[in-house]
C-alpha positions, 0 to 999 in steps of 0.5 A: 496473454489475455486481458484476465492474465495481465490483470492477474499480474498487475494485482499480484505485483501491486499487492507485494509491492505494497506489502514491501512499501508498508513494511519499509516505513518508520513505525510511530511507536518509540520504546516508551510508548510500550511501557505505558507512556504516551509517546505521541509526537506530531511530526510532518513526513518529509524526503523519502518518508513522504515519497514512500507514503505516497507510493503506498497510497497510488500502490493501494489505489492500483491494487483495488482498481485492479481487483475491481476490473477483475469483477466487473469485466465478467459482467459485461462479457 
């Protein structure tokens, strides 16, 4: 297994996990927001919601870095 295939697995895995973590997050819109009322309420993230948010950020960083690494590595070879 060479470095290029490992990098592709990391990119694909982080993309799938990032999609799952985004879909698991709570939506900010309430039912009233769909019918025209503002429905704006400021809440802080706590517990599992905060952890899921932070994991999503880490997965996004891993995803972007793996893509940039895949683009830059052939330039140095």
